[in-house]
N, C-alpha and C positions, 0 to 999 in steps of 0.2 A: 067771349066764345072759347078764345085763348086760354083764359083762369079755370073755365069750365073743363075744355081737354087738360091739362095739366093737374089738376083733381083727379079725373078720370085715370089718367096714365098712372098717379101716382097709388092709386088705391089698389087698381089692376097689379101693379108691381109688389104690392106687399101681400098678395094672397099666394099661397104654397101651390108650390109645383105638383102637377098629378104625375102621378108615378103609374104606369103601364104595368097589370098586375092580371094578364090575362096571358097564356100561351107558356112556352119554356122559361125557365128561369127560377122556379118555385122550389122550394125544399121541403120535409115533411120530417120531424123526428123519430128516430130510429134507435134502436140500442139504450134505450133509457125507459126503466120500470114505469109500469102504469102508476104508480103510486107516488112516484118523483117528477122531476123537471129538469128539463134541459136549460142550465144558467147561460143567458144570453151577457158578454162581457163588453166593457168600453172599450176595451184595448185586446189584440192578440193575447193575451196571456191569462194565463188560470189564476193569478195572484190579483189581477185589475179587478175593479169595482161590477156587479152585478146589475146591470140596468133592467132587464127583465127577465122571466122564467118562463118556458115553454113546455106544458105539459102535453105529452103526447097525446094525441089524438082531439085535445081540446084546443088547442093555439087556435088562433088567425092563419092569415096566410105569409109565410115567410119568404121573403124575395132575395135571390141572390146577387149582390150588388156588383162584384167584381170578383176573378177567380182567385179561388182559393187559394193560398199560400203560404209558405215558399213554396213555386212550382219544383224545385228539386227534392223536395222532402215526401216519403208514401202518404198516399190519401190522409190513413186515419191519423197522422202527427200535424196536415196545415188547418190551418185558422181561416174562415170564411166572415166576408162580410156581408151583411144583412143587413135586412129591415123587416120590421116584425111590423104587419098590419092588422089591426085586431078593432074592430068597429071603428071608434074615430081618434085611435090614439095609437101613433106610429113610433114606433122605438128602433133606431139604430143601434147596430152594436156588431159584435163579433160571438160566432159558435165554433166549436171544436166540430172537422169534418167528418170524425167519426162517428157522431151524433146524426146525423142529418142525411138526407138522400136526397134524387133529384126527384122531383115530382113537376105535373104539367098546373099552373096556374089556373084557379076556376074562372 
């Protein structure tokens, strides 16, 4: 019995955490042409690796994971840590604040 419980505990610990994606805390892409995409970066820098591309009106849920930073900078110059939920794929990265705006999560 203990062995079975240990196996179940181990299996549950490998299951990814569920993220809340309803209510406030989501973003939508803005200030990007319809035929273009917002690049999601691996780090808060325009020279860092692109990990995802967010097409205006065609992206999944973009969840704001933490306050955009640095707080001392004007909003357009800040970087925002986000998670992009698109069907079964979840990508984590950074987007420039000037290209997103607040939205309720579905």
